[in-house]
N, C-alpha and C positions, 0 to 999 in steps of 0.2 A: 547394394544399398550403401548409403553414406554413414557417417559416424554419429548417428542419432542414438541417444541413450534411452529412448522411449520404447515401450513394447508395441506390438502390432495394434492392440486395442487402443492405446493412447495415440498412435499415429493416425488412426481413422478419425479422431476427434480434432486434429490440427486444422484441416481444411474445412471451413464453415460453408462457404458458398462462392461460386464464381461471380466476378464483377462484370456486369454487362452494361456498359455505358459507351458513349461515343468515343471517349478517350481510350478505354480499354480495347475497343474494337479496332481503333487505329493502331494501337500498340501491337495487336495481334497481326494486322495486315502488314504494317511497315517493318516492325522490328522482330516479328516472330515470337512475341511474348504472350503469356497468359497471365491474367490477374485474378487473384483469389483474396477473399477475406479470410484471415487465419486467426487462430486463438491468440489472445494477447500475450500469452507466455511462450509462444512459439519462437524458435531460433531458425536461422538459415538452414542448418543441417536437418532440423525437424521437418521443415517445409519440403526440402528436397526429398527426404526419405518418404514423406507422406504422398507426394505427387507420384513418385516412382512406384509406390505400393498401390495407390488407388487406380493407376492406369497400367498395371503390370501386364494385362492382356495385350495391350498395344505396344509393349516394349518401349515405353517412353524413357528417354534419358534427358536429365536436366543438366544444362550447361552452367547456369548461374541463377542465384536468387537474390533479389534486392527487397529489403523490408522497409515499409513506410508506416510510421505511426500517424494516425489521423486523430486529431483532438476533437472531442465532441463540441458541438456548437452550443452556445447559450441561447435559448429561445424563450419567447414569452408565450405563456399559456393563460390567456385571460389577464388577470391582474398579477399573477405570480410568475416568477422566473423559474425556468427549469433548464436542465442541461442534458444533452444527448450523451450517450455512452461513447467513450473513446474506442477506436477500432484500430486494427492493424491490417495492412494490405501487403501482399507479396506479389512482386513482379517476377515471373519465372520465365527465363529464356531457355528454350529447348535446343538440343543439338540438331544439326541438319538431318532431315529425314524423319524426325519425330513429329507427331501431330496428336493433339488432344481431341477426343471425341466426348463432348459434354453430354451427349445423350445417354452415355453409359455411367456418368458420374452421379452419385447420390451422396448428398451431404448428411 
């Protein structure tokens, strides 16, 4: 496991959901990356440790993690303006031979 200072219970709360879009599917096919929404307070080491813990049965090894902050859009709801919440995404590159099985993943 990596140098995360979080407990096991806290690590299970880092990964919120996998991102399933055309862009993330292309990243998986072309670059061998998986994309997850993660907690806004998560760091690279936290995400790496959480992925390796969540997929420990499959012996998944993470090569690198890139974090992306997504700012919430300002949207109009009738006559009033509202703002969507900010999110954080993590692009996770796996080592060769590792593969994620999303059927086993539970957020």
